[in-house]
C-alpha positions in Angstrom: -46.6 9.4 53.3 -43.7 10.1 55.7 -41.3 9.4 52.9 -43.1 11.8 50.5 -42.8 14.5 53.0 -39.3 14.0 53.6 -38.8 14.0 49.8 -40.6 17.2 49.3 -38.9 18.8 52.5 -35.5 18.0 50.6 -36.6 19.5 47.5 -37.8 22.5 48.7 -34.5 22.9 50.9 -32.7 22.5 47.5 -34.8 24.8 45.7 -33.5 27.5 48.3 -30.1 26.7 47.9 -29.9 26.7 44.3 -32.2 29.8 44.1 -29.5 31.5 46.3 -26.6 30.2 44.0 -28.3 31.5 40.8 -28.9 35.1 42.5 -24.9 35.0 43.0 -24.1 33.5 39.5 -26.5 35.2 37.4 -25.7 38.6 38.7 -22.3 37.8 38.5 -22.5 37.7 34.9 -22.8 41.6 34.9 -20.3 44.0 36.5 -21.8 46.4 38.8 -20.9 49.1 36.3 -22.8 47.2 33.7 -26.0 47.2 36.0 -25.6 50.8 37.0 -25.3 51.8 33.4 -28.3 49.8 32.2 -30.6 51.2 35.0 -29.3 54.7 34.2 -30.1 54.4 30.6 -33.7 53.8 31.3 -35.8 56.9 32.3 -37.1 56.7 36.0 -40.8 56.8 34.9 -40.2 53.9 32.6 -38.7 51.9 35.4 -41.6 52.6 37.9 -44.2 51.6 35.2 -42.0 48.2 34.1 -42.1 47.5 38.1 -45.7 47.9 38.3 -46.3 45.5 35.4 -44.0 43.0 37.4 -46.3 43.5 40.5 -49.4 43.0 37.9 -48.0 39.9 36.6 -47.1 38.3 39.9 -50.6 39.0 41.1 -52.0 37.3 37.9 -49.8 34.5 38.9 -51.5 34.3 42.3 -54.6 34.1 40.4 -53.6 30.9 38.8 -53.2 29.2 42.1 -56.5 30.7 43.3 -58.1 29.3 40.5 -56.5 25.9 40.9 -57.1 25.6 44.5 -60.6 25.6 43.6 -60.3 23.3 40.8 -58.8 20.8 43.1 -62.0 21.0 45.4 -60.4 23.1 48.2 -60.8 26.8 49.5 -58.1 28.9 50.9 -57.8 32.5 51.8 -56.6 34.5 49.0 -53.6 35.6 51.2 -52.3 32.0 51.6 -52.7 31.2 47.9 -50.6 34.4 47.2 -48.0 33.5 49.6 -47.7 30.1 48.1 -47.6 31.2 44.6 -45.0 34.0 44.9 -42.6 31.9 46.9 -42.8 28.9 44.6 -42.9 30.9 41.2 -40.1 33.5 42.4 -37.9 30.4 42.7 -39.2 28.2 39.8 -38.8 30.9 37.2 -35.2 31.2 38.1 -34.4 27.5 38.9 -36.4 26.2 35.9 -38.2 23.0 35.3 -40.9 25.3 37.1 -43.3 22.1 37.5 -40.8 20.3 39.6 -39.0 23.2 41.3 -41.9 25.4 42.2 -44.0 22.4 42.7 -42.1 21.1 45.8 -42.5 24.6 47.4 -46.1 24.5 46.7 -46.6 21.1 48.1 -44.8 22.5 51.3 -47.5 25.3 51.8 -50.5 23.3 50.7 -50.1 20.3 52.5 -50.1 22.1 55.6 -53.4 23.8 54.7 -55.2 20.5 54.1 -54.3 19.5 50.3 -53.7 16.0 49.6 -50.7 15.0 47.4 -53.1 14.3 44.4 -54.7 17.9 45.1 -51.5 19.4 44.6 -50.6 17.6 41.5 -53.9 19.0 40.2 -52.9 22.6 41.1 -49.6 22.2 39.3 -51.2 20.7 36.1 -53.7 23.4 36.1 -51.5 26.1 36.5 -49.5 24.6 33.6 -52.4 24.5 31.3 -53.1 28.2 32.3 -49.8 29.2 31.2 -50.2 27.5 27.9 -53.6 29.1 27.3 -52.3 32.6 28.2 -49.3 32.0 25.7 -51.2 30.9 22.7 -54.1 33.5 23.4 -51.6 36.4 23.5 -49.9 35.1 20.5 -52.9 34.8 18.6 -54.3 38.2 19.5 -50.8 39.9 18.8 -50.4 38.2 15.3 -54.2 39.2 14.2 -54.2 42.6 15.7 -50.9 43.7 14.2 -52.2 42.5 10.7 -48.9 41.0 9.8 -46.5 43.5 11.4 -45.7 41.0 14.1 -45.3 38.3 11.3 -42.9 40.2 9.5 -40.6 40.0 12.5 -40.7 36.2 12.3 -40.0 36.2 8.6 -43.5 35.3 7.6 -46.0 37.3 5.5 -49.3 38.8 6.6 -51.8 36.3 5.7 -49.4 33.6 7.1 -49.4 35.6 10.2 -52.9 36.0 10.7 -53.5 32.2 9.9 -51.2 31.4 13.0 -53.0 33.7 15.0 -56.2 32.0 14.1 -54.7 28.8 14.7 -53.5 30.0 18.2 -56.9 31.5 19.2 -58.5 28.0 17.9 -56.8 26.5 21.4 -58.6 28.2 23.9 -61.8 28.0 21.7 -61.5 24.2 21.8 -60.5 24.3 25.2 -63.7 25.9 26.4 -65.8 23.6 24.3 -64.3 20.5 25.8 -64.9 22.1 29.3 -68.5 22.8 28.4 -69.6 19.6 26.6 -67.1 16.9 28.5 -67.6 16.0 31.8 -65.7 12.7 32.1 -62.0 12.9 32.5 -59.7 12.8 29.5 -57.6 9.8 29.6 -54.2 9.4 27.6 -52.2 6.6 28.7 -51.9 6.9 32.4 -52.5 10.6 32.4 -55.7 11.8 33.4 -57.3 15.2 33.3 -60.6 16.3 34.7 -61.9 19.5 32.5 -62.5 22.2 34.8 -66.0 24.1 34.8 -66.7 26.6 32.0 -66.2 29.6 34.4 -63.0 28.2 35.7 -61.6 27.8 32.2 -62.7 31.3 31.2 -60.9 32.5 34.2 -57.8 30.6 33.2 -57.8 32.2 29.9 -58.2 35.8 31.1 -55.9 35.6 33.9 -53.1 33.6 31.8 -53.3 36.1 29.0 -53.3 39.1 31.2 -50.3 37.8 32.9 -48.3 37.7 29.7 -49.6 40.8 28.8 -48.2 42.5 32.0 -44.8 40.8 31.1 -44.7 42.0 27.7 -45.7 45.4 28.8 -42.9 45.5 31.2 -40.3 44.8 28.6 -42.0 47.3 26.3 -41.8 50.1 28.9 -38.2 49.4 29.0 -37.5 49.4 25.3 -39.4 52.6 25.1 -36.4 54.2 27.0 -34.4 53.3 23.8 -36.8 53.2 20.9 -40.4 54.2 20.1 -41.1 50.4 19.8 -44.9 49.1 19.2 -46.4 47.1 22.3 -47.9 44.4 20.1 -44.4 43.9 18.2 -42.8 43.4 21.8 -45.8 41.1 22.7 -45.0 38.8 19.5 -41.4 39.0 20.2 -41.7 38.0 24.1 -44.3 35.2 23.3 -41.8 33.7 20.8 -38.8 34.0 23.3 -41.0 32.7 26.1 -41.7 29.3 24.0 -38.0 29.0 23.2 -37.3 29.4 26.8 -39.7 26.9 27.9 -38.5 24.3 25.4 -34.7 24.8 26.5 -35.5 24.4 30.1 -32.7 26.6 30.9 -33.0 28.1 34.3 -35.3 31.2 34.1 -34.7 31.2 30.3 -31.3 32.9 31.1 -29.8 33.9 27.7 -32.4 32.2 25.6 -34.9 34.8 26.5 -32.7 37.8 25.7 -31.1 36.0 22.5 -34.6 35.3 21.0 -35.9 38.9 21.5 -32.9 40.4 20.4 -32.9 38.2 17.3 -36.5 39.2 16.6 -36.6 42.7 17.7 -35.2 45.1 15.2 -33.9 47.5 18.2 -30.2 48.5 18.4 -28.6 48.5 22.0 -31.7 46.9 23.6 -29.5 44.3 25.8 -29.4 47.2 28.4 -33.4 47.2 28.7 -33.1 43.2 28.7 -30.7 43.3 31.6 -33.0 45.6 33.5 -36.0 43.3 32.6 -34.1 40.4 34.2 -33.3 42.0 37.4 -36.7 43.4 37.9 -38.7 40.3 36.9 -36.5 37.4 38.0 -33.9 38.7 40.6 -35.9 41.2 42.7 -38.8 38.6 43.3 -36.0 35.8 44.0 -34.3 38.1 46.5 -37.7 38.7 48.1 -39.1 35.0 47.6 -36.3 33.2 49.3 -36.1 34.9 52.7 -40.0 34.8 52.6 -39.7 31.1 52.1 -37.5 30.8 54.8 -39.4 33.1 57.3 -42.4 31.2 56.5 -40.7 27.8 57.3 -39.6 29.0 60.6 -43.2 30.6 61.5 -44.8 27.1 60.4 -42.5 25.1 62.4 -43.5 26.9 65.5 -47.2 26.4 65.1 -49.0 23.5 66.1 -49.7 20.8 63.6 -53.7 21.1 64.1 -53.6 24.8 64.0 -51.8 24.9 60.5 -53.9 22.4 58.9 -57.3 24.0 60.0 -56.6 27.2 58.1 -60.0 29.2 57.7 -61.3 28.9 54.2 -62.7 31.9 51.9 
């Protein structure tokens, strides 16, 4: 146990160092003049709406952890879960390999509040499943509601787009069915997953979909400063780009996200909007999350060990 704690302390420290380096390196890709011009090209009202959707997304992400902690058989105050979620994901989104990078930070917080290593692992797996459910649900809805307009972006006809949308929506449907009917752990080789209750599963699908809908809405608001693009078109492009970024494991999807969206959306000069999106959604939370993590580490080090582990539940 002592060795495991030291490993996670080292990983958390490395996450802070890497995150700080990424802020420097990523912002260094753009000159101050490029960043200024990109921001100046977006109407102030669009910037405010876009940032509101960023806040909405990170609020949804705290909902991932709130549901996950209950799935793991523990109860914490929302402010505790929100702190752990924001610090871990503001870093994990930029570092890449989110399950590992954000997982190390999550362990630092949740182990203090009484969760075992196994319970923290359940939280990480649960959040990963929620990400997948949210992506496929939003993709399915976007492809079906647009009746092929989103599919045209991907080079497929309307019938194929609707069929893909139905297949996407089949995933959360089957997941709900499994959670309703299967009460024993699902075992695949050495991997085991205990299906949550139907109510938790419904929460996963709802908050997961709403999270990615907020991210797409953020991009949509920024692009509206350039062209009258349809929201569902942006949502389809974002889901495609996000899947590509997840597969690539590039830190923060840097370059992959932008290249995929630019390749899918028929919009000229939208790189400025995507630069602003990366600043708002990735860099601003990172620059807040790193000092928040450092401050929380300092605070908890000064607290008696018993007081930390006996936080009130709620």
